[in-house]
N, CA, C, O and the ligand as a Tripos MOL2 file, in Angstrom:
@<TRIPOS>MOLECULE
protein
  321   319    81     0     0
PROTEIN
NO_CHARGES

@<TRIPOS>ATOM
      1 N         101.3540  125.5100  102.8660 N.3       1 MET1
      2 CA        102.7650  125.1730  103.1160 C.3       1 MET1
      3 C         103.5920  125.3680  101.8470 C.2       1 MET1
      4 O         103.2000  124.9200  100.7690 O.2       1 MET1
      5 N         104.6750  126.0020  101.9700 N.am      2 SER2
      6 CA        105.4710  126.3170  100.7930 C.3       2 SER2
      7 C         106.3500  125.1530  100.3510 C.2       2 SER2
      8 O         106.8450  125.1430   99.2240 O.2       2 SER2
      9 N         106.5470  124.1730  101.2310 N.am      3 ASP3
     10 CA        107.4420  123.0780  100.8570 C.3       3 ASP3
     11 C         106.7260  121.9460  100.1080 C.2       3 ASP3
     12 O         107.3590  120.9910   99.6580 O.2       3 ASP3
     13 N         105.4320  122.0640   99.9840 N.am      4 ALA4
     14 CA        104.6970  121.0320   99.2610 C.3       4 ALA4
     15 C         104.8390  121.2460   97.7550 C.2       4 ALA4
     16 O         104.7670  122.3690   97.2560 O.2       4 ALA4
     17 N         105.0440  120.1330   97.0490 N.am      5 LYS5
     18 CA        105.2610  120.2330   95.6040 C.3       5 LYS5
     19 C         103.9620  120.5490   94.8670 C.2       5 LYS5
     20 O         103.9090  121.4370   94.0170 O.2       5 LYS5
     21 N         102.9340  119.8100   95.2080 N.am      6 THR6
     22 CA        101.6440  119.9990   94.5450 C.3       6 THR6
     23 C         100.5550  119.9900   95.6140 C.2       6 THR6
     24 O         100.7850  119.5230   96.7290 O.2       6 THR6
     25 N          99.3850  120.4980   95.2840 N.am      7 PRO7
     26 CA         98.2730  120.4450   96.2550 C.3       7 PRO7
     27 C          97.9830  119.0130   96.6920 C.2       7 PRO7
     28 O          97.6700  118.7580   97.8550 O.2       7 PRO7
     29 N          98.0900  118.0880   95.7510 N.am      8 GLU8
     30 CA         97.8410  116.6780   96.0580 C.3       8 GLU8
     31 C          98.8750  116.1470   97.0430 C.2       8 GLU8
     32 O          98.5450  115.4270   97.9860 O.2       8 GLU8
     33 N         100.1220  116.5130   96.8080 N.am      9 GLU9
     34 CA        101.2140  116.0940   97.6900 C.3       9 GLU9
     35 C         101.0180  116.6800   99.0800 C.2       9 GLU9
     36 O         101.2710  116.0290  100.0940 O.2       9 GLU9
     37 N         100.5700  117.9040   99.1000 N.am     10 HIS10
     38 CA        100.3190  118.5780  100.3700 C.3      10 HIS10
     39 C          99.2090  117.8690  101.1510 C.2      10 HIS10
     40 O          99.3000  117.6900  102.3650 O.2      10 HIS10
     41 N          98.1740  117.4780  100.4350 N.am     11 LYS11
     42 CA         97.0590  116.7670  101.0450 C.3      11 LYS11
     43 C          97.5170  115.4460  101.6530 C.2      11 LYS11
     44 O          97.1120  115.0690  102.7520 O.2      11 LYS11
     45 N          98.3690  114.7600  100.9080 N.am     12 LYS12
     46 CA         98.8920  113.4810  101.3900 C.3      12 LYS12
     47 C          99.7650  113.6720  102.6140 C.2      12 LYS12
     48 O          99.7510  112.8690  103.5470 O.2      12 LYS12
     49 N         100.5170  114.7440  102.5860 N.am     13 LYS13
     50 CA        101.3950  115.0480  103.7070 C.3      13 LYS13
     51 C         100.5740  115.2850  104.9670 C.2      13 LYS13
     52 O         100.8930  114.7750  106.0420 O.2      13 LYS13
     53 N          99.5190  116.0650  104.8150 N.am     14 LEU14
     54 CA         98.6400  116.3300  105.9510 C.3      14 LEU14
     55 C          97.9920  115.0390  106.4390 C.2      14 LEU14
     56 O          97.8690  114.8010  107.6410 O.2      14 LEU14
     57 N          97.5820  114.2140  105.4820 N.am     15 ALA15
     58 CA         96.9260  112.9590  105.8370 C.3      15 ALA15
     59 C          97.8770  112.0530  106.6080 C.2      15 ALA15
     60 O          97.4760  111.3970  107.5690 O.2      15 ALA15
     61 N          99.1300  112.0190  106.1860 N.am     16 ARG16
     62 CA        100.1190  111.1890  106.8860 C.3      16 ARG16
     63 C         100.3500  111.7010  108.3020 C.2      16 ARG16
     64 O         100.4860  110.9220  109.2450 O.2      16 ARG16
     65 N         100.3930  113.0290  108.4330 N.am     17 ALA17
     66 CA        100.5820  113.6260  109.7560 C.3      17 ALA17
     67 C          99.4030  113.2680  110.6540 C.2      17 ALA17
     68 O          99.5600  113.0300  111.8520 O.2      17 ALA17
     69 N          98.2310  113.2370  110.0520 N.am     18 LYS18
     70 CA         97.0170  112.9090  110.7860 C.3      18 LYS18
     71 C          97.0560  111.4670  111.2950 C.2      18 LYS18
     72 O          96.6590  111.1800  112.4250 O.2      18 LYS18
     73 N          97.5380  110.5750  110.4450 N.am     19 ILE19
     74 CA         97.6850  109.1740  110.8340 C.3      19 ILE19
     75 C          98.6370  109.0590  112.0140 C.2      19 ILE19
     76 O          98.3610  108.3610  112.9900 O.2      19 ILE19
     77 N          99.7640  109.7570  111.9060 N.am     20 ASN20
     78 CA        100.7460  109.7030  112.9800 C.3      20 ASN20
     79 C         100.1830  110.2250  114.2900 C.2      20 ASN20
     80 O         100.4340  109.6640  115.3570 O.2      20 ASN20
     81 N          99.4190  111.3060  114.1970 N.am     21 ASN21
     82 CA         98.7880  111.8600  115.3890 C.3      21 ASN21
     83 C          97.7690  110.8900  115.9740 C.2      21 ASN21
     84 O          97.7020  110.6920  117.1870 O.2      21 ASN21
     85 N          96.9790  110.2930  115.0930 N.am     22 ALA22
     86 CA         95.9470  109.3610  115.5390 C.3      22 ALA22
     87 C          96.5750  108.1390  116.2040 C.2      22 ALA22
     88 O          96.0500  107.6200  117.1900 O.2      22 ALA22
     89 N          97.7020  107.6840  115.6580 N.am     23 LEU23
     90 CA         98.4060  106.5450  116.2520 C.3      23 LEU23
     91 C          98.9400  106.9200  117.6290 C.2      23 LEU23
     92 O          98.8500  106.1480  118.5840 O.2      23 LEU23
     93 N          99.4920  108.1120  117.7040 N.am     24 ARG24
     94 CA        100.0630  108.5860  118.9590 C.3      24 ARG24
     95 C          98.9980  108.7160  120.0310 C.2      24 ARG24
     96 O          99.2140  108.3610  121.1900 O.2      24 ARG24
     97 N          97.8400  109.2330  119.6260 N.am     25 ASP25
     98 CA         96.7590  109.4510  120.5880 C.3      25 ASP25
     99 C          95.9200  108.2050  120.8590 C.2      25 ASP25
    100 O          95.0370  108.2160  121.7170 O.2      25 ASP25
    101 N          96.1980  107.1430  120.1280 N.am     26 GLY26
    102 CA         95.4570  105.9120  120.3380 C.3      26 GLY26
    103 C          94.0960  105.8890  119.6590 C.2      26 GLY26
    104 O          93.2780  105.0100  119.9320 O.2      26 GLY26
    105 N          93.8490  106.8560  118.7720 N.am     27 ARG27
    106 CA         92.5800  106.8760  118.0520 C.3      27 ARG27
    107 C          92.5840  105.8950  116.8870 C.2      27 ARG27
    108 O          91.5420  105.4720  116.3860 O.2      27 ARG27
    109 N          93.7930  105.5550  116.4830 N.am     28 LEU28
    110 CA         93.9430  104.6340  115.3650 C.3      28 LEU28
    111 C          94.9410  103.5690  115.7920 C.2      28 LEU28
    112 O          95.9540  103.8580  116.4290 O.2      28 LEU28
    113 N          94.6280  102.3240  115.4230 N.am     29 LYS29
    114 CA         95.5360  101.2510  115.7990 C.3      29 LYS29
    115 C          96.1660  100.6250  114.5730 C.2      29 LYS29
    116 O          95.5060  100.3570  113.5680 O.2      29 LYS29
    117 N          97.4310  100.4070  114.6850 N.am     30 LYS30
    118 CA         98.1510   99.7880  113.5890 C.3      30 LYS30
    119 C          98.1220   98.2810  113.8050 C.2      30 LYS30
    120 O          98.5910   97.7900  114.8320 O.2      30 LYS30
    121 N          97.5800   97.5570  112.8550 N.am     31 PRO31
    122 CA         97.5220   96.1060  113.0220 C.3      31 PRO31
    123 C          98.9010   95.4860  112.8560 C.2      31 PRO31
    124 O          99.8500   96.1570  112.4520 O.2      31 PRO31
    125 N          99.0020   94.2100  113.1680 N.am     32 LYS32
    126 CA        100.2900   93.5400  113.0570 C.3      32 LYS32
    127 C         100.4750   92.8800  111.7000 C.2      32 LYS32
    128 O         101.5660   92.4220  111.3610 O.2      32 LYS32
    129 N          99.4130   92.8400  110.9430 N.am     33 HIS33
    130 CA         99.5260   92.1860  109.6460 C.3      33 HIS33
    131 C          98.8940   93.0080  108.5300 C.2      33 HIS33
    132 O          98.0450   93.8670  108.7680 O.2      33 HIS33
    133 N          99.3230   92.7280  107.3290 N.am     34 CYS34
    134 CA         98.7980   93.4080  106.1490 C.3      34 CYS34
    135 C          97.3360   93.0210  105.9480 C.2      34 CYS34
    136 O          96.9840   91.8460  106.0590 O.2      34 CYS34
    137 N          96.4890   93.9950  105.6550 N.am     35 SER35
    138 CA         95.0610   93.7090  105.5230 C.3      35 SER35
    139 C          94.7420   92.9750  104.2230 C.2      35 SER35
    140 O          93.6310   92.4720  104.0490 O.2      35 SER35
    141 N          95.6910   92.9130  103.3290 N.am     36 HIS36
    142 CA         95.4360   92.2070  102.0620 C.3      36 HIS36
    143 C          96.0380   90.8020  102.0490 C.2      36 HIS36
    144 O          95.3130   89.8230  101.8700 O.2      36 HIS36
    145 N          97.3430   90.6940  102.2360 N.am     37 CYS37
    146 CA         97.9830   89.3810  102.1320 C.3      37 CYS37
    147 C          98.1910   88.7290  103.4910 C.2      37 CYS37
    148 O          98.5330   87.5490  103.5730 O.2      37 CYS37
    149 N          97.9830   89.5000  104.5590 N.am     38 GLY38
    150 CA         98.0910   88.9290  105.8930 C.3      38 GLY38
    151 C          99.5160   88.7520  106.3900 C.2      38 GLY38
    152 O          99.7470   88.1380  107.4320 O.2      38 GLY38
    153 N         100.4670   89.2910  105.6450 N.am     39 ALA39
    154 CA        101.8700   89.1580  106.0340 C.3      39 ALA39
    155 C         102.1320   89.8580  107.3620 C.2      39 ALA39
    156 O         101.6290   90.9520  107.6150 O.2      39 ALA39
    157 N         102.9220   89.2100  108.1950 N.am     40 THR40
    158 CA        103.2830   89.8270  109.4660 C.3      40 THR40
    159 C         104.7710   90.1550  109.4530 C.2      40 THR40
    160 O         105.5280   89.6450  108.6270 O.2      40 THR40
    161 N         105.1720   91.0140  110.3790 N.am     41 GLY41
    162 CA        106.5890   91.3470  110.4970 C.3      41 GLY41
    163 C         107.0730   92.2880  109.4060 C.2      41 GLY41
    164 O         108.2720   92.5250  109.2640 O.2      41 GLY41
    165 N         106.1260   92.8250  108.6350 N.am     42 LYS42
    166 CA        106.5040   93.7840  107.6040 C.3      42 LYS42
    167 C         106.1140   95.1760  108.0540 C.2      42 LYS42
    168 O         105.2360   95.3590  108.8970 O.2      42 LYS42
    169 N         106.7830   96.1440  107.4750 N.am     43 LYS43
    170 CA        106.4370   97.5200  107.7800 C.3      43 LYS43
    171 C         105.1430   97.8540  107.0570 C.2      43 LYS43
    172 O         105.0580   97.7590  105.8330 O.2      43 LYS43
    173 N         104.1440   98.2430  107.8240 N.am     44 LEU44
    174 CA        102.8480   98.5240  107.2110 C.3      44 LEU44
    175 C         102.6980   99.9970  106.8750 C.2      44 LEU44
    176 O         103.1660  100.8760  107.5980 O.2      44 LEU44
    177 N         102.0370  100.2350  105.7660 N.am     45 GLN45
    178 CA        101.7830  101.5920  105.3240 C.3      45 GLN45
    179 C         100.2820  101.8020  105.2460 C.2      45 GLN45
    180 O          99.5330  100.9040  104.8620 O.2      45 GLN45
    181 N          99.8590  102.9900  105.6120 N.am     46 PHE46
    182 CA         98.4390  103.2740  105.5580 C.3      46 PHE46
    183 C          98.0640  103.7120  104.1530 C.2      46 PHE46
    184 O          98.5540  104.7240  103.6510 O.2      46 PHE46
    185 N          97.1950  102.9410  103.5270 N.am     47 HIS47
    186 CA         96.7260  103.3100  102.1980 C.3      47 HIS47
    187 C          95.4320  104.0840  102.3290 C.2      47 HIS47
    188 O          94.4140  103.5420  102.7590 O.2      47 HIS47
    189 N          95.4730  105.3420  101.9610 N.am     48 HIS48
    190 CA         94.2920  106.1900  102.0940 C.3      48 HIS48
    191 C          93.2990  105.9510  100.9730 C.2      48 HIS48
    192 O          93.6620  105.8960   99.7980 O.2      48 HIS48
    193 N          92.0680  105.8150  101.3510 N.am     49 THR49
    194 CA         91.0200  105.7760  100.3320 C.3      49 THR49
    195 C          90.3100  107.1240  100.3020 C.2      49 THR49
    196 O          89.5520  107.4220   99.3800 O.2      49 THR49
    197 N          90.5660  107.9230  101.3160 N.am     50 SER50
    198 CA         89.9540  109.2410  101.3790 C.3      50 SER50
    199 C          90.9150  110.2070  102.0610 C.2      50 SER50
    200 O          91.5580  109.8660  103.0540 O.2      50 SER50
    201 N          91.0010  111.4040  101.5190 N.am     51 TYR51
    202 CA         91.8800  112.4110  102.1110 C.3      51 TYR51
    203 C          91.0840  113.5580  102.7070 C.2      51 TYR51
    204 O          91.5290  114.7050  102.6960 O.2      51 TYR51
    205 N          89.9290  113.2510  103.2160 N.am     52 SER52
    206 CA         89.0970  114.3220  103.7610 C.3      52 SER52
    207 C          89.7860  114.9780  104.9500 C.2      52 SER52
    208 O          90.5110  114.3400  105.7140 O.2      52 SER52
    209 N          89.5370  116.2500  105.0730 N.am     53 LYS53
    210 CA         90.2110  117.0120  106.1270 C.3      53 LYS53
    211 C          89.6300  116.7330  107.5040 C.2      53 LYS53
    212 O          90.3150  116.8630  108.5190 O.2      53 LYS53
    213 N          88.3720  116.3530  107.5270 N.am     54 THR54
    214 CA         87.7410  116.1210  108.8160 C.3      54 THR54
    215 C          87.3930  114.6420  108.9800 C.2      54 THR54
    216 O          87.3860  113.8750  108.0170 O.2      54 THR54
    217 N          87.1170  114.2790  110.1830 N.am     55 GLY55
    218 CA         86.7100  112.9070  110.4520 C.3      55 GLY55
    219 C          87.8800  111.9500  110.5250 C.2      55 GLY55
    220 O          89.0440  112.3440  110.4680 O.2      55 GLY55
    221 N          87.5440  110.7230  110.6500 N.am     56 LYS56
    222 CA         88.5370  109.6680  110.7940 C.3      56 LYS56
    223 C          89.2340  109.3910  109.4640 C.2      56 LYS56
    224 O          88.6100  109.4430  108.4050 O.2      56 LYS56
    225 N          90.5200  109.1010  109.5290 N.am     57 PRO57
    226 CA         91.2090  108.7450  108.2960 C.3      57 PRO57
    227 C          90.6180  107.4720  107.7200 C.2      57 PRO57
    228 O          90.3840  106.5020  108.4400 O.2      57 PRO57
    229 N          90.3790  107.4820  106.4180 N.am     58 LYS58
    230 CA         89.8230  106.2910  105.7970 C.3      58 LYS58
    231 C          90.8820  105.5980  104.9720 C.2      58 LYS58
    232 O          91.6140  106.2300  104.2110 O.2      58 LYS58
    233 N          90.9530  104.2970  105.1300 N.am     59 GLY59
    234 CA         91.9440  103.5700  104.3650 C.3      59 GLY59
    235 C          92.2010  102.2210  104.9960 C.2      59 GLY59
    236 O          91.4200  101.7530  105.8250 O.2      59 GLY59
    237 N          93.2850  101.6020  104.6060 N.am     60 ARG60
    238 CA         93.6230  100.2960  105.1540 C.3      60 ARG60
    239 C          95.1230  100.1610  105.2630 C.2      60 ARG60
    240 O          95.8890  100.8620  104.6010 O.2      60 ARG60
    241 N          95.5220   99.2230  106.1310 N.am     61 TRP61
    242 CA         96.9420   98.9980  106.3430 C.3      61 TRP61
    243 C          97.4380   97.9160  105.3990 C.2      61 TRP61
    244 O          96.8920   96.8140  105.3330 O.2      61 TRP61
    245 N          98.4830   98.2650  104.6770 N.am     62 LEU62
    246 CA         99.0460   97.3250  103.7170 C.3      62 LEU62
    247 C         100.5520   97.2420  103.8900 C.2      62 LEU62
    248 O         101.1980   98.2080  104.2980 O.2      62 LEU62
    249 N         101.1030   96.0800  103.5760 N.am     63 CYS63
    250 CA        102.5540   95.9740  103.5600 C.3      63 CYS63
    251 C         103.0540   96.7130  102.3190 C.2      63 CYS63
    252 O         102.2780   97.0370  101.4200 O.2      63 CYS63
    253 N         104.3360   96.9680  102.2840 N.am     64 ALA64
    254 CA        104.8970   97.7830  101.1960 C.3      64 ALA64
    255 C         104.6120   97.1820   99.8270 C.2      64 ALA64
    256 O         104.3210   97.9080   98.8770 O.2      64 ALA64
    257 N         104.6940   95.8590   99.7210 N.am     65 SER65
    258 CA        104.5010   95.2550   98.4090 C.3      65 SER65
    259 C         103.0420   95.3320   97.9530 C.2      65 SER65
    260 O         102.7770   95.5510   96.7710 O.2      65 SER65
    261 N         102.1040   95.1560   98.8700 N.am     66 CYS66
    262 CA        100.6960   95.2860   98.5040 C.3      66 CYS66
    263 C         100.3620   96.7410   98.1830 C.2      66 CYS66
    264 O          99.5980   97.0330   97.2630 O.2      66 CYS66
    265 N         100.9440   97.6310   98.9520 N.am     67 HIS67
    266 CA        100.7080   99.0510   98.7180 C.3      67 HIS67
    267 C         101.2180   99.4400   97.3290 C.2      67 HIS67
    268 O         100.5790  100.1960   96.5960 O.2      67 HIS67
    269 N         102.3610   98.9100   97.0040 N.am     68 GLN68
    270 CA        102.9600   99.1530   95.6920 C.3      68 GLN68
    271 C         102.0600   98.6150   94.5840 C.2      68 GLN68
    272 O         101.8390   99.2660   93.5630 O.2      68 GLN68
    273 N         101.5500   97.4090   94.8150 N.am     69 LYS69
    274 CA        100.6630   96.7790   93.8300 C.3      69 LYS69
    275 C          99.4100   97.6100   93.6230 C.2      69 LYS69
    276 O          98.9320   97.7910   92.5030 O.2      69 LYS69
    277 N          98.8940   98.1100   94.7420 N.am     70 LEU70
    278 CA         97.6370   98.8550   94.6840 C.3      70 LEU70
    279 C          97.7980  100.2190   94.0160 C.2      70 LEU70
    280 O          96.9140  100.6740   93.2900 O.2      70 LEU70
    281 N          98.9170  100.8520   94.2670 N.am     71 THR71
    282 CA         99.0990  102.2060   93.7430 C.3      71 THR71
    283 C          99.9460  102.2420   92.4760 C.2      71 THR71
    284 O          99.9250  103.2260   91.7360 O.2      71 THR71
    285 N         100.6870  101.1720   92.2300 N.am     72 GLY72
    286 CA        101.5870  101.1580   91.0940 C.3      72 GLY72
    287 C         101.0190  100.4560   89.8790 C.2      72 GLY72
    288 O          99.8120  100.4810   89.6380 O.2      72 GLY72
    289 N         101.8950   99.8340   89.1200 N.am     73 ASN73
    290 CA        101.5110   99.2220   87.8570 C.3      73 ASN73
    291 C         100.6150   98.0000   88.0140 C.2      73 ASN73
    292 O          99.8750   97.6370   87.0990 O.2      73 ASN73
    293 N         100.6880   97.3740   89.1770 N.am     74 GLY74
    294 CA         99.9180   96.1540   89.3750 C.3      74 GLY74
    295 C          98.4870   96.4090   89.7840 C.2      74 GLY74
    296 O          97.7730   95.4830   90.1690 O.2      74 GLY74
    297 N          98.0670   97.6390   89.7070 N.am     75 LYS75
    298 CA         96.7480   98.0490   90.1750 C.3      75 LYS75
    299 C          95.6070   97.2050   89.5940 C.2      75 LYS75
    300 O          94.6610   96.8440   90.2940 O.2      75 LYS75
    301 N          95.7190   96.9040   88.3090 N.am     76 LYS76
    302 CA         94.6550   96.1510   87.6410 C.3      76 LYS76
    303 C          94.4750   94.7480   88.2150 C.2      76 LYS76
    304 O          93.3800   94.1850   88.2120 O.2      76 LYS76
    305 N          95.5780   94.2090   88.7030 N.am     77 ASN77
    306 CA         95.5210   92.8350   89.1930 C.3      77 ASN77
    307 C          95.1950   92.7350   90.6780 C.2      77 ASN77
    308 O          95.0770   91.6430   91.2340 O.2      77 ASN77
    309 N          95.0540   93.8700   91.2910 N.am     78 PHE78
    310 CA         94.8390   93.8790   92.7350 C.3      78 PHE78
    311 C          93.3790   93.5810   93.0520 C.2      78 PHE78
    312 O          92.4740   94.2970   92.6240 O.2      78 PHE78
    313 N          93.1720   92.5170   93.8050 N.am     79 LYS79
    314 CA         91.8060   92.1630   94.1960 C.3      79 LYS79
    315 C          91.4390   92.8390   95.4970 C.2      79 LYS79
    316 O          92.2280   92.8800   96.4410 O.2      79 LYS79
    317 N          90.2600   93.3570   95.5320 N.am     80 LYS80
    318 CA         89.8310   94.0460   96.7380 C.3      80 LYS80
    319 C          89.3480   93.0680   97.7860 C.2      80 LYS80
    320 O          88.9460   93.4780   98.8750 O.2      80 LYS80
    321 ZN        100.5180   92.6200  101.9240 Zn       81 ZN81
@<TRIPOS>BOND
     1     1     2 1
     2     2     3 1
     3     3     4 2
     4     3     5 am
     5     5     6 1
     6     6     7 1
     7     7     8 2
     8     7     9 am
     9     9    10 1
    10    10    11 1
    11    11    12 2
    12    11    13 am
    13    13    14 1
    14    14    15 1
    15    15    16 2
    16    15    17 am
    17    17    18 1
    18    18    19 1
    19    19    20 2
    20    19    21 am
    21    21    22 1
    22    22    23 1
    23    23    24 2
    24    23    25 am
    25    25    26 1
    26    26    27 1
    27    27    28 2
    28    27    29 am
    29    29    30 1
    30    30    31 1
    31    31    32 2
    32    31    33 am
    33    33    34 1
    34    34    35 1
    35    35    36 2
    36    35    37 am
    37    37    38 1
    38    38    39 1
    39    39    40 2
    40    39    41 am
    41    41    42 1
    42    42    43 1
    43    43    44 2
    44    43    45 am
    45    45    46 1
    46    46    47 1
    47    47    48 2
    48    47    49 am
    49    49    50 1
    50    50    51 1
    51    51    52 2
    52    51    53 am
    53    53    54 1
    54    54    55 1
    55    55    56 2
    56    55    57 am
    57    57    58 1
    58    58    59 1
    59    59    60 2
    60    59    61 am
    61    61    62 1
    62    62    63 1
    63    63    64 2
    64    63    65 am
    65    65    66 1
    66    66    67 1
    67    67    68 2
    68    67    69 am
    69    69    70 1
    70    70    71 1
    71    71    72 2
    72    71    73 am
    73    73    74 1
    74    74    75 1
    75    75    76 2
    76    75    77 am
    77    77    78 1
    78    78    79 1
    79    79    80 2
    80    79    81 am
    81    81    82 1
    82    82    83 1
    83    83    84 2
    84    83    85 am
    85    85    86 1
    86    86    87 1
    87    87    88 2
    88    87    89 am
    89    89    90 1
    90    90    91 1
    91    91    92 2
    92    91    93 am
    93    93    94 1
    94    94    95 1
    95    95    96 2
    96    95    97 am
    97    97    98 1
    98    98    99 1
    99    99   100 2
   100    99   101 am
   101   101   102 1
   102   102   103 1
   103   103   104 2
   104   103   105 am
   105   105   106 1
   106   106   107 1
   107   107   108 2
   108   107   109 am
   109   109   110 1
   110   110   111 1
   111   111   112 2
   112   111   113 am
   113   113   114 1
   114   114   115 1
   115   115   116 2
   116   115   117 am
   117   117   118 1
   118   118   119 1
   119   119   120 2
   120   119   121 am
   121   121   122 1
   122   122   123 1
   123   123   124 2
   124   123   125 am
   125   125   126 1
   126   126   127 1
   127   127   128 2
   128   127   129 am
   129   129   130 1
   130   130   131 1
   131   131   132 2
   132   131   133 am
   133   133   134 1
   134   134   135 1
   135   135   136 2
   136   135   137 am
   137   137   138 1
   138   138   139 1
   139   139   140 2
   140   139   141 am
   141   141   142 1
   142   142   143 1
   143   143   144 2
   144   143   145 am
   145   145   146 1
   146   146   147 1
   147   147   148 2
   148   147   149 am
   149   149   150 1
   150   150   151 1
   151   151   152 2
   152   151   153 am
   153   153   154 1
   154   154   155 1
   155   155   156 2
   156   155   157 am
   157   157   158 1
   158   158   159 1
   159   159   160 2
   160   159   161 am
   161   161   162 1
   162   162   163 1
   163   163   164 2
   164   163   165 am
   165   165   166 1
   166   166   167 1
   167   167   168 2
   168   167   169 am
   169   169   170 1
   170   170   171 1
   171   171   172 2
   172   171   173 am
   173   173   174 1
   174   174   175 1
   175   175   176 2
   176   175   177 am
   177   177   178 1
   178   178   179 1
   179   179   180 2
   180   179   181 am
   181   181   182 1
   182   182   183 1
   183   183   184 2
   184   183   185 am
   185   185   186 1
   186   186   187 1
   187   187   188 2
   188   187   189 am
   189   189   190 1
   190   190   191 1
   191   191   192 2
   192   191   193 am
   193   193   194 1
   194   194   195 1
   195   195   196 2
   196   195   197 am
   197   197   198 1
   198   198   199 1
   199   199   200 2
   200   199   201 am
   201   201   202 1
   202   202   203 1
   203   203   204 2
   204   203   205 am
   205   205   206 1
   206   206   207 1
   207   207   208 2
   208   207   209 am
   209   209   210 1
   210   210   211 1
   211   211   212 2
   212   211   213 am
   213   213   214 1
   214   214   215 1
   215   215   216 2
   216   215   217 am
   217   217   218 1
   218   218   219 1
   219   219   220 2
   220   219   221 am
   221   221   222 1
   222   222   223 1
   223   223   224 2
   224   223   225 am
   225   225   226 1
   226   226   227 1
   227   227   228 2
   228   227   229 am
   229   229   230 1
   230   230   231 1
   231   231   232 2
   232   231   233 am
   233   233   234 1
   234   234   235 1
   235   235   236 2
   236   235   237 am
   237   237   238 1
   238   238   239 1
   239   239   240 2
   240   239   241 am
   241   241   242 1
   242   242   243 1
   243   243   244 2
   244   243   245 am
   245   245   246 1
   246   246   247 1
   247   247   248 2
   248   247   249 am
   249   249   250 1
   250   250   251 1
   251   251   252 2
   252   251   253 am
   253   253   254 1
   254   254   255 1
   255   255   256 2
   256   255   257 am
   257   257   258 1
   258   258   259 1
   259   259   260 2
   260   259   261 am
   261   261   262 1
   262   262   263 1
   263   263   264 2
   264   263   265 am
   265   265   266 1
   266   266   267 1
   267   267   268 2
   268   267   269 am
   269   269   270 1
   270   270   271 1
   271   271   272 2
   272   271   273 am
   273   273   274 1
   274   274   275 1
   275   275   276 2
   276   275   277 am
   277   277   278 1
   278   278   279 1
   279   279   280 2
   280   279   281 am
   281   281   282 1
   282   282   283 1
   283   283   284 2
   284   283   285 am
   285   285   286 1
   286   286   287 1
   287   287   288 2
   288   287   289 am
   289   289   290 1
   290   290   291 1
   291   291   292 2
   292   291   293 am
   293   293   294 1
   294   294   295 1
   295   295   296 2
   296   295   297 am
   297   297   298 1
   298   298   299 1
   299   299   300 2
   300   299   301 am
   301   301   302 1
   302   302   303 1
   303   303   304 2
   304   303   305 am
   305   305   306 1
   306   306   307 1
   307   307   308 2
   308   307   309 am
   309   309   310 1
   310   310   311 1
   311   311   312 2
   312   311   313 am
   313   313   314 1
   314   314   315 1
   315   315   316 2
   316   315   317 am
   317   317   318 1
   318   318   319 1
   319   319   320 2
@<TRIPOS>SUBSTRUCTURE
     1 MET1         2 RESIDUE 1 A MET
     2 SER2         6 RESIDUE 1 A SER
     3 ASP3        10 RESIDUE 1 A ASP
     4 ALA4        14 RESIDUE 1 A ALA
     5 LYS5        18 RESIDUE 1 A LYS
     6 THR6        22 RESIDUE 1 A THR
     7 PRO7        26 RESIDUE 1 A PRO
     8 GLU8        30 RESIDUE 1 A GLU
     9 GLU9        34 RESIDUE 1 A GLU
    10 HIS10       38 RESIDUE 1 A HIS
    11 LYS11       42 RESIDUE 1 A LYS
    12 LYS12       46 RESIDUE 1 A LYS
    13 LYS13       50 RESIDUE 1 A LYS
    14 LEU14       54 RESIDUE 1 A LEU
    15 ALA15       58 RESIDUE 1 A ALA
    16 ARG16       62 RESIDUE 1 A ARG
    17 ALA17       66 RESIDUE 1 A ALA
    18 LYS18       70 RESIDUE 1 A LYS
    19 ILE19       74 RESIDUE 1 A ILE
    20 ASN20       78 RESIDUE 1 A ASN
    21 ASN21       82 RESIDUE 1 A ASN
    22 ALA22       86 RESIDUE 1 A ALA
    23 LEU23       90 RESIDUE 1 A LEU
    24 ARG24       94 RESIDUE 1 A ARG
    25 ASP25       98 RESIDUE 1 A ASP
    26 GLY26      102 RESIDUE 1 A GLY
    27 ARG27      106 RESIDUE 1 A ARG
    28 LEU28      110 RESIDUE 1 A LEU
    29 LYS29      114 RESIDUE 1 A LYS
    30 LYS30      118 RESIDUE 1 A LYS
    31 PRO31      122 RESIDUE 1 A PRO
    32 LYS32      126 RESIDUE 1 A LYS
    33 HIS33      130 RESIDUE 1 A HIS
    34 CYS34      134 RESIDUE 1 A CYS
    35 SER35      138 RESIDUE 1 A SER
    36 HIS36      142 RESIDUE 1 A HIS
    37 CYS37      146 RESIDUE 1 A CYS
    38 GLY38      150 RESIDUE 1 A GLY
    39 ALA39      154 RESIDUE 1 A ALA
    40 THR40      158 RESIDUE 1 A THR
    41 GLY41      162 RESIDUE 1 A GLY
    42 LYS42      166 RESIDUE 1 A LYS
    43 LYS43      170 RESIDUE 1 A LYS
    44 LEU44      174 RESIDUE 1 A LEU
    45 GLN45      178 RESIDUE 1 A GLN
    46 PHE46      182 RESIDUE 1 A PHE
    47 HIS47      186 RESIDUE 1 A HIS
    48 HIS48      190 RESIDUE 1 A HIS
    49 THR49      194 RESIDUE 1 A THR
    50 SER50      198 RESIDUE 1 A SER
    51 TYR51      202 RESIDUE 1 A TYR
    52 SER52      206 RESIDUE 1 A SER
    53 LYS53      210 RESIDUE 1 A LYS
    54 THR54      214 RESIDUE 1 A THR
    55 GLY55      218 RESIDUE 1 A GLY
    56 LYS56      222 RESIDUE 1 A LYS
    57 PRO57      226 RESIDUE 1 A PRO
    58 LYS58      230 RESIDUE 1 A LYS
    59 GLY59      234 RESIDUE 1 A GLY
    60 ARG60      238 RESIDUE 1 A ARG
    61 TRP61      242 RESIDUE 1 A TRP
    62 LEU62      246 RESIDUE 1 A LEU
    63 CYS63      250 RESIDUE 1 A CYS
    64 ALA64      254 RESIDUE 1 A ALA
    65 SER65      258 RESIDUE 1 A SER
    66 CYS66      262 RESIDUE 1 A CYS
    67 HIS67      266 RESIDUE 1 A HIS
    68 GLN68      270 RESIDUE 1 A GLN
    69 LYS69      274 RESIDUE 1 A LYS
    70 LEU70      278 RESIDUE 1 A LEU
    71 THR71      282 RESIDUE 1 A THR
    72 GLY72      286 RESIDUE 1 A GLY
    73 ASN73      290 RESIDUE 1 A ASN
    74 GLY74      294 RESIDUE 1 A GLY
    75 LYS75      298 RESIDUE 1 A LYS
    76 LYS76      302 RESIDUE 1 A LYS
    77 ASN77      306 RESIDUE 1 A ASN
    78 PHE78      310 RESIDUE 1 A PHE
    79 LYS79      314 RESIDUE 1 A LYS
    80 LYS80      318 RESIDUE 1 A LYS
    81 ZN81       321 GROUP 0 **** ****
């Protein structure tokens, strides 16, 4: 794809599309709460632990703040 900035970005883009497809087809279910803090009523984001092209998407559902903590500066303090 020519619109992808980097190969990594492209991979993430594909992975996100895969999540959306899986949700649409019912292969993947979006929980109602964050898998880390348990917050409900928040917009959940899928945090990928693997970007493999085949198989089921691997990762967990996190609210925006937990996702930020996990991927951003707070990474060191994030308990698994
Ligand atoms: Zn959370």
